[in-house]
C-alpha positions as CSV (number, residue, x, y, z in Angstrom):
1,X,8.2,-45.0,8.5
2,X,6.4,-45.2,11.6
3,X,7.3,-48.4,14.0
4,X,3.5,-49.7,13.8
5,X,2.2,-53.1,11.9
6,X,0.7,-51.0,9.1
7,X,4.4,-49.9,8.3
8,X,5.6,-53.3,8.7
9,X,2.9,-54.8,6.2
10,X,3.3,-51.9,4.0
11,X,6.9,-51.5,3.4
12,X,7.5,-55.9,2.9
13,X,4.5,-55.4,0.4
14,X,5.6,-52.5,-1.7
15,X,9.0,-53.5,-1.6
16,X,7.7,-57.2,-3.4
17,X,8.1,-56.8,-7.4
18,X,5.3,-58.6,-8.3
19,X,2.8,-56.6,-6.7
20,X,0.6,-53.8,-7.1
21,X,-0.5,-52.2,-4.1
22,X,-4.2,-50.5,-4.1
23,X,-4.7,-48.0,-1.2
24,X,-8.1,-48.0,1.1
25,X,-8.7,-46.1,4.3
26,X,-7.0,-46.1,7.4
27,X,-8.9,-45.1,10.6
28,X,-7.2,-44.2,14.1
29,X,-8.9,-44.4,17.9
30,X,-7.9,-44.3,21.2
31,X,-9.0,-47.0,23.5
32,X,-12.8,-45.8,24.3
33,X,-16.1,-47.5,24.6
34,X,-18.0,-48.5,21.7
35,X,-17.8,-47.8,18.3
36,X,-20.5,-45.7,16.7
37,X,-21.6,-48.7,13.9
38,X,-21.8,-46.0,11.1
39,X,-18.3,-44.9,11.3
40,X,-17.5,-49.1,11.0
41,X,-19.6,-49.1,8.3
42,X,-17.7,-46.0,6.5
43,X,-14.6,-47.8,6.5
44,X,-16.5,-51.4,5.6
45,X,-17.9,-49.5,2.4
46,X,-14.5,-47.4,1.6
47,X,-12.4,-50.7,1.6
48,X,-15.0,-53.0,-0.3
49,X,-16.0,-50.4,-2.9
50,X,-12.1,-50.1,-3.8
51,X,-11.8,-54.1,-4.2
52,X,-14.8,-54.2,-6.3
53,X,-13.6,-51.4,-8.5
54,X,-10.7,-53.1,-9.3
55,X,-11.7,-57.1,-9.1
56,X,-10.3,-59.1,-9.4
57,X,-8.0,-58.7,-6.5
58,X,-5.6,-61.7,-5.7
59,X,-5.3,-60.6,-1.8
60,X,-6.5,-58.0,1.2
61,X,-3.9,-57.2,3.5
62,X,-5.7,-55.6,7.1
63,X,-3.7,-54.4,10.6
64,X,-6.4,-54.2,12.9
65,X,-6.4,-53.6,16.9
66,X,-9.0,-56.6,16.9
67,X,-10.5,-55.3,20.1
68,X,-13.7,-53.8,19.1
69,X,-17.2,-53.7,20.0
70,X,-20.0,-51.7,17.6
71,X,-23.1,-49.7,19.0
72,X,-25.1,-52.2,17.2
73,X,-23.5,-55.4,17.6
74,X,-20.1,-56.8,20.0
75,X,-17.3,-58.7,17.0
76,X,-16.5,-55.1,15.0
77,X,-13.4,-57.0,13.8
78,X,-16.1,-60.2,12.4
79,X,-17.9,-58.1,11.0
80,X,-15.2,-55.9,9.1
81,X,-13.7,-59.8,8.4
82,X,-16.7,-60.8,6.9
83,X,-18.2,-58.2,4.6
84,X,-14.2,-57.7,2.4
85,X,-14.5,-61.8,2.0
86,X,-18.3,-61.4,0.4
87,X,-16.5,-58.4,-1.8
88,X,-13.4,-60.1,-2.2
89,X,-14.8,-63.9,-2.7
90,X,-13.3,-66.7,-1.5
91,X,-10.2,-67.3,-3.3
92,X,-8.9,-64.2,-2.1
93,X,-6.2,-64.4,0.5
94,X,-7.1,-62.5,3.3
95,X,-4.5,-62.0,6.5
96,X,-4.3,-59.5,9.0
97,X,-2.6,-58.2,11.7
98,X,-3.6,-57.7,15.5
99,X,-2.9,-56.6,18.9
100,X,-2.4,-59.5,21.5
101,X,-5.6,-57.8,23.1
102,X,-7.6,-58.7,20.1
103,X,-11.1,-61.0,20.8
104,X,-11.0,-64.0,18.4
105,X,-14.6,-65.2,17.3
106,X,-15.6,-67.7,15.5
107,X,-16.3,-64.8,13.0
108,X,-13.0,-63.7,12.3
109,X,-11.4,-67.2,12.1
110,X,-14.2,-68.2,9.1
111,X,-13.1,-65.3,7.0
112,X,-9.7,-64.7,7.7
113,X,-6.7,-67.0,5.6
114,X,-3.7,-65.7,8.0
115,X,-4.0,-64.1,11.5
116,X,-1.2,-62.7,13.4
117,X,-0.8,-61.3,16.4
118,X,2.0,-59.4,18.7
119,X,3.6,-61.9,20.8
120,X,4.9,-59.1,23.9
121,X,3.4,-57.1,26.1
122,X,4.1,-54.6,26.5
123,X,4.1,-54.4,22.8
124,X,7.8,-54.1,21.2
125,X,7.1,-56.5,18.3
126,X,4.4,-54.1,16.5
127,X,6.5,-53.6,13.5
128,X,7.1,-57.2,13.0
129,X,3.9,-58.4,13.4
130,X,2.2,-56.8,10.8
131,X,5.8,-57.8,8.7
132,X,4.3,-61.6,9.4
133,X,1.2,-61.1,7.9
134,X,2.8,-59.5,4.7
135,X,5.1,-62.3,4.6
136,X,2.5,-65.3,4.8
137,X,0.3,-63.7,2.7
138,X,2.5,-63.0,0.3
139,X,3.9,-66.3,0.2
140,X,0.3,-68.0,-0.3
141,X,-0.7,-65.7,-2.8
142,X,2.7,-66.7,-5.1
143,X,2.1,-70.8,-4.1
144,X,-1.4,-70.5,-4.7
145,X,-1.8,-72.4,-1.2
146,X,-3.6,-71.1,2.1
147,X,-2.2,-72.3,5.0
148,X,-3.7,-73.9,7.7
149,X,-5.1,-72.1,10.5
150,X,-6.7,-72.9,14.2
151,X,-7.5,-71.5,17.2
152,X,-8.4,-72.6,20.5
153,X,-10.6,-70.2,22.8
154,X,-9.9,-69.9,26.5
155,X,-12.6,-69.5,29.2
156,X,-10.0,-66.6,31.0
157,X,-9.9,-62.8,31.3
158,X,-6.6,-61.4,32.1
159,X,-6.0,-58.5,34.5
160,X,-4.0,-56.9,31.0
161,X,-1.4,-54.8,33.6
162,X,-0.2,-58.0,35.0
163,X,-0.1,-60.1,31.9
164,X,3.8,-59.2,31.1
165,X,5.5,-61.2,28.6
166,X,9.1,-59.6,29.6
167,X,8.9,-62.2,32.5
168,X,7.5,-65.2,34.3
169,X,4.7,-67.9,32.8
170,X,4.0,-65.9,30.1
171,X,7.3,-65.5,28.8
172,X,8.5,-69.2,29.1
173,X,5.1,-70.0,27.4
174,X,6.2,-67.9,23.8
175,X,9.6,-68.4,24.2
176,X,9.0,-72.4,24.0
177,X,6.5,-71.5,21.1
178,X,9.1,-69.7,19.1
179,X,10.9,-72.7,19.9
180,X,8.2,-74.9,18.3
181,X,8.2,-72.7,15.4
182,X,12.0,-72.4,14.8
183,X,12.1,-76.6,15.0
184,X,9.4,-76.1,11.8
185,X,6.6,-78.0,13.7
186,X,4.3,-74.9,12.9
187,X,4.2,-71.3,10.8
188,X,2.9,-68.9,13.0
189,X,1.7,-68.8,16.5
190,X,-0.4,-65.9,18.3
191,X,-1.3,-65.8,21.9
192,X,-4.2,-63.7,22.1
193,X,-5.4,-62.0,25.7
194,X,-8.1,-60.0,24.8
195,X,-9.0,-57.0,25.7
196,X,-10.1,-57.2,29.4
197,X,-12.3,-54.7,29.9
198,X,-15.1,-56.2,27.0
199,X,-18.7,-57.0,28.2
200,X,-19.5,-58.5,24.9
201,X,-20.9,-62.6,24.1
202,X,-17.8,-64.8,22.7
203,X,-15.2,-63.3,25.1
204,X,-12.1,-64.5,26.4
205,X,-8.2,-65.1,25.7
206,X,-7.3,-67.9,22.6
207,X,-4.1,-69.7,20.5
208,X,-3.9,-69.5,17.0
209,X,-1.2,-71.1,14.8
210,X,-0.8,-71.2,11.4
211,X,0.9,-74.8,10.0
212,X,1.7,-76.8,6.8
213,X,-1.5,-79.4,7.7
214,X,-5.0,-78.4,9.8
215,X,-3.7,-81.5,12.4
216,X,-0.3,-79.7,13.2
217,X,-2.7,-76.5,13.8
218,X,-5.0,-77.9,15.5
219,X,-2.7,-80.0,17.8
220,X,-0.6,-76.8,18.9
221,X,-3.2,-74.7,19.1
222,X,-4.4,-77.0,21.6
223,X,-1.3,-77.3,23.6
224,X,-0.3,-73.6,23.9
225,X,-3.9,-73.2,25.0
226,X,-4.1,-76.1,27.5
227,X,-1.2,-74.1,28.6
228,X,-2.0,-70.2,28.7
229,X,-5.1,-71.6,30.5
230,X,-3.4,-73.6,32.8
231,X,-1.5,-70.2,34.1
232,X,-4.5,-68.4,35.6
233,X,-4.0,-69.0,38.5
234,X,-0.4,-67.4,38.9
235,X,-0.9,-64.6,36.6
């Protein structure tokens, strides 16, 4: 299939012999202004109806851009995850993959168990980002253990065109974070640049880390966030 994060996620889940996939809905849009509230609500209603019609659902897997403001509220991704959590229940594993330009809010973190964002800009790891969320979500379902996740918000907005990870300080940050993951200190990480054209509350970059323990997740989210913020004058 197409090498986007939806196919990266679906291909992994569909190949699992112990899984029944229940399709819901897919909406696509180009970058633009605020999304009409009713469009987002229509998506929420379709997904939540499917969850309730097939209850109990063990896991919900989503691919979201994450940079969506609505006509009636700022936090589109937070609203989607909040309503899905209410429909699916606290025991359900909710895993989502996003663009690195997503705006990660308190509502997002409260309602998702696993969050993976692109590492690369320009985006060359879209497929594997969906795969990362699928692998970790399925692992949580099979073991019955949700991993720890921490987010540190950064008071910084980057110029998108100048924020490449192919070279320079952001490349070095990603390489070093990947080395920490390879050493087994953390399970996964995402460095969020955020969409710089947002005009909303809670706007800003973020570092998200998934680890075995809350202490490890918080430690490395703090470390990556401090280092990212420290680059603000050279980006």
